C-alpha positions as CSV (number, residue, x, y, z in Angstrom):
1,M,5.1,-14.8,-9.6
2,A,4.0,-12.0,-11.9
3,G,1.0,-9.7,-11.4
4,N,-1.5,-10.2,-8.6
5,P,-1.5,-13.9,-7.5
6,I,-4.9,-13.6,-5.9
7,S,-6.4,-13.3,-9.4
8,D,-5.7,-17.0,-9.9
9,P,-7.7,-19.0,-7.2
10,S,-6.2,-22.3,-8.4
11,L,-3.0,-21.3,-6.7
12,W,-4.7,-21.3,-3.3
13,G,-6.4,-23.8,-1.0
14,W,-8.2,-23.3,2.2
15,Y,-9.4,-25.1,5.4
16,P,-12.8,-23.8,6.6
17,G,-12.1,-24.7,10.2
18,H,-9.9,-26.7,12.5
19,G,-9.8,-30.4,11.5
20,S,-11.7,-29.8,8.3
21,P,-10.4,-31.2,5.0
22,E,-8.6,-28.9,2.6
23,L,-10.8,-27.4,-0.1
24,P,-9.1,-26.2,-3.3
25,P,-10.1,-23.8,-4.8
26,P,-11.3,-21.1,-2.4
27,P,-15.0,-20.4,-1.9
28,P,-17.0,-17.8,-3.9
29,Q,-15.9,-14.9,-1.7
30,W,-12.8,-14.8,-3.9
31,N,-13.5,-12.1,-6.4
32,G,-10.2,-11.7,-8.3
33,S,-9.0,-8.7,-6.4
34,A,-9.7,-9.4,-2.8
35,Y,-10.8,-12.3,-0.6
36,E,-13.3,-11.9,2.2
37,F,-13.4,-14.5,4.9
38,L,-16.8,-14.8,6.6
39,A,-16.2,-17.5,9.2
40,D,-17.2,-18.6,12.7
41,A,-14.7,-21.4,13.1
42,D,-11.2,-21.3,14.7
43,N,-8.1,-21.6,12.7
44,T,-9.5,-20.8,9.2
45,Q,-6.5,-21.3,6.9
46,L,-5.6,-19.9,3.5
47,R,-2.6,-21.7,1.9
48,Y,-0.6,-21.0,-1.2
49,L,-0.3,-24.1,-3.4
50,G,1.5,-22.6,-6.3
51,P,5.2,-22.9,-7.2
52,P,7.8,-21.0,-5.1
53,T,7.5,-17.3,-5.8
54,T,10.2,-15.7,-7.9
55,E,9.4,-12.2,-6.5
56,P,8.4,-11.0,-3.0
57,F,4.8,-10.0,-2.5
58,D,2.7,-8.1,0.0
59,F,0.0,-9.8,2.0
60,I,-2.5,-7.2,3.2
61,A,-5.3,-8.1,5.7
62,T,-8.0,-5.9,7.2
63,R,-10.5,-7.0,9.8
64,N,-13.9,-5.4,9.2
65,G,-16.0,-7.0,11.9
66,G,-16.3,-9.6,14.6
67,D,-14.2,-10.1,17.8
68,D,-10.4,-9.8,18.2
69,V,-8.6,-12.0,15.7
70,S,-5.0,-12.5,14.8
71,I,-3.3,-13.8,11.7
72,R,-0.5,-16.3,11.9
73,V,1.8,-16.5,8.8
74,T,4.2,-19.3,8.1
75,A,6.6,-18.6,5.3
76,D,8.9,-21.6,5.0
77,D,10.4,-21.9,8.5
78,A,9.4,-18.5,9.7
79,D,6.3,-18.4,11.8
80,A,4.8,-15.1,13.2
81,S,1.5,-14.0,14.6
82,Y,0.0,-10.5,14.0
83,P,-3.1,-9.1,15.8
84,L,-5.6,-7.4,13.5
85,A,-7.1,-4.1,14.7
86,L,-10.6,-3.3,13.4
87,G,-10.4,-1.4,10.1
88,V,-6.6,-1.0,10.1
89,P,-4.7,-2.7,7.2
90,M,-1.8,-5.0,8.2
91,T,0.9,-5.7,5.6
92,I,3.4,-8.5,5.6
93,T,6.0,-8.7,2.8
94,V,6.6,-12.4,1.9
95,P,10.1,-13.1,0.7
96,A,10.8,-14.5,-2.8
97,G,10.9,-18.3,-2.9
98,S,8.5,-18.7,0.0
99,N,5.7,-21.2,0.3
100,I,3.2,-19.7,2.8
101,S,0.3,-20.6,5.0
102,I,-2.1,-18.0,6.5
103,W,-3.9,-19.0,9.6
104,L,-6.8,-16.9,10.9
105,D,-6.9,-17.5,14.7
106,D,-10.1,-16.6,16.6
107,Q,-9.6,-18.5,19.9
108,R,-11.9,-16.5,22.2
109,S,-15.2,-16.4,20.3
110,S,-17.2,-18.1,17.6
111,N,-18.8,-14.9,16.5
112,P,-18.6,-14.4,12.7
113,Y,-16.0,-12.0,11.5
114,A,-15.1,-10.5,8.1
115,L,-11.5,-10.3,6.9
116,D,-10.6,-8.8,3.6
117,V,-7.3,-10.0,2.1
118,T,-5.4,-8.6,-0.8
119,I,-2.1,-10.1,-2.2
120,A,0.0,-8.1,-4.6
121,P,3.6,-7.4,-5.5
122,P,5.1,-4.8,-3.1
123,V,5.6,-1.3,-4.3
124,V,9.3,-0.7,-5.0
125,A,11.0,2.4,-3.5
126,C,11.7,5.3,-5.9
127,A,15.0,5.9,-7.6
128,E,14.4,9.5,-8.8
129,L,17.5,11.3,-10.0
130,G,18.2,14.9,-9.0
131,R,15.8,17.2,-7.3
132,V,13.0,17.5,-9.9
133,T,10.6,15.4,-7.9
134,R,12.6,14.9,-4.7
135,A,12.3,17.4,-1.8
136,Y,14.9,17.4,1.0
137,V,12.7,18.6,3.8
138,S,14.3,21.4,5.9
139,G,14.3,21.2,9.6
140,Y,14.8,24.9,9.9
141,Q,12.8,26.5,7.0
142,R,9.4,24.9,7.5
143,D,7.6,27.0,4.9
144,R,9.9,26.0,2.0
145,V,7.9,25.0,-1.1
146,H,9.4,22.5,-3.5
147,A,8.8,23.3,-7.2
148,S,8.6,20.7,-9.9
149,R,8.1,21.2,-13.6
150,L,6.9,18.2,-15.7
151,V,5.6,17.6,-19.2
152,R,2.1,16.3,-19.7
153,G,2.0,12.5,-19.7
154,E,5.0,12.0,-17.4
155,K,4.6,9.6,-14.6
156,R,7.1,10.2,-11.8
157,C,7.6,9.5,-8.1
158,L,7.2,12.5,-5.8
159,V,9.4,12.2,-2.7
160,A,9.6,14.0,0.6
161,N,12.9,13.1,2.3
162,F,12.7,13.9,6.0
163,N,16.2,12.9,6.9
164,G,17.3,16.4,7.7
165,A,14.1,17.5,9.3
166,I,13.4,14.9,12.0
167,P,15.6,13.5,14.8
168,A,17.5,10.3,14.1
169,A,15.5,8.4,16.7
170,R,12.2,9.2,15.0
171,S,10.4,7.3,12.3
172,I,7.4,8.0,10.0
173,A,4.3,6.1,11.2
174,S,1.9,7.3,8.6
175,V,1.7,9.7,5.7
176,T,-1.1,11.5,3.9
177,W,-0.7,13.1,0.5
178,R,-3.3,15.7,-0.6
179,C,-3.8,17.4,-4.0
180,E,-6.0,20.4,-4.7
181,Q,-6.0,20.2,-8.5
182,T,-6.8,16.6,-9.3
183,Y,-7.1,17.1,-13.1
184,T,-3.6,18.5,-13.3
185,V,-1.9,15.9,-11.2
186,V,-3.1,12.4,-10.4
187,M,-1.7,10.7,-7.3
188,A,-1.5,6.9,-6.6
189,N,0.4,4.4,-4.4
190,A,1.3,6.5,-1.3
191,R,4.0,4.7,0.7
192,I,6.7,5.1,3.3
193,S,10.3,4.1,2.6
194,G,12.4,4.4,5.6
195,R,12.5,8.2,6.4
196,E,11.0,9.1,3.0
197,A,7.4,9.5,2.0
198,E,6.6,8.7,-1.6
199,V,3.6,8.9,-4.0
200,D,3.3,8.3,-7.7
201,I,2.1,11.2,-9.8
202,T,0.9,11.6,-13.4
203,A,1.1,15.0,-15.1
204,Q,-2.2,15.5,-17.0
205,L,-3.4,19.0,-17.9
206,Q,-1.3,22.2,-18.3
207,G,-1.4,24.2,-15.1
208,C,-0.2,24.2,-11.5
209,A,-1.2,21.7,-8.8
210,W,-0.5,22.1,-5.1
211,V,0.4,18.9,-3.3
212,K,0.9,18.5,0.4
213,C,2.7,15.7,2.2
214,V,1.7,15.3,5.9
215,A,3.9,12.9,7.8
216,T,2.9,11.7,11.3
217,L,5.9,10.4,13.3
218,D,6.0,7.5,15.8
219,N,5.7,10.0,18.7
220,G,2.7,11.8,17.2
221,E,4.4,14.8,15.9
222,V,3.3,16.0,12.4
223,Y,5.5,17.4,9.7
224,T,4.4,18.9,6.4
225,Q,6.1,19.5,3.1
226,L,4.5,21.5,0.3
227,F,5.0,20.9,-3.4
228,R,4.1,23.0,-6.5
229,V,3.9,20.9,-9.6
230,Q,3.8,22.8,-12.9
231,V,2.6,20.8,-15.9
232,Q,3.6,21.9,-19.4
233,D,1.2,20.8,-22.1
234,A,2.1,19.8,-25.6
235,T,-1.1,20.7,-27.5
236,W,0.3,20.1,-30.9
237,F,0.4,16.4,-30.4
238,D,-2.8,14.5,-31.2
239,G,-4.0,11.4,-29.3
240,E,-3.0,12.4,-25.8
241,P,-4.4,10.2,-23.1
242,A,-7.9,11.0,-21.8
243,V,-8.0,13.1,-18.6
244,A,-9.6,11.8,-15.4
245,A,-9.7,13.3,-11.9
246,G,-7.5,11.7,-9.4
247,P,-7.9,11.4,-5.6
248,T,-7.8,14.5,-3.4
249,S,-6.2,12.5,-0.5
250,I,-4.3,9.2,-0.2
251,T,-2.8,7.7,2.9
252,A,-0.2,5.1,3.8
253,P,0.1,2.7,5.5
């Protein structure tokens, strides 16, 4: 499965409620990038009808209204149920080769709810060499600033490795990346990979951008790593990509 499989609704079928016949393709709420369920029936089901996947993919669901609802995912023989908190994205990585069914269980109320679903290939962890864009966060020198020098147009993964800064029993629950010079460096795809926090960056304009990684641990403690990203321009080359401002803040999960 290449690209975002939700862009092809012919690969999916759905049951509008318990005991209803299957209806392929999905209803008009499918817009090519996300799917919004607006339902008042129990056991609304979204089912993948395409060929077995050749790559893993992420299934991301967010409940935006209604009463408590859980999502039950059957991937081949594995069956698991996940409660959906209001406004909090939930991600399930579906293994390659799986045929999946997604059941939206609302057993306690028939009040309508809205559920936004996005399906996409998972973001692969970085494999950056050296220390140009990888900071090994110090547990003792908390004001250490990691310096990176990039050439305009480079796209790299900025990594904060917290292995040496936090106890072995702790894990990263969430991470926020912030950038104060969004025309110099553009951020995208913040993520957590074990005890590392990662974000993709694109070097745009010559100058210096300050980037801050704020990691919240599973016990509520907060650790910060600062980055200074220096971008070298190459003004003698024509046809450089157009410049656009990136986000000032991006959070995962």
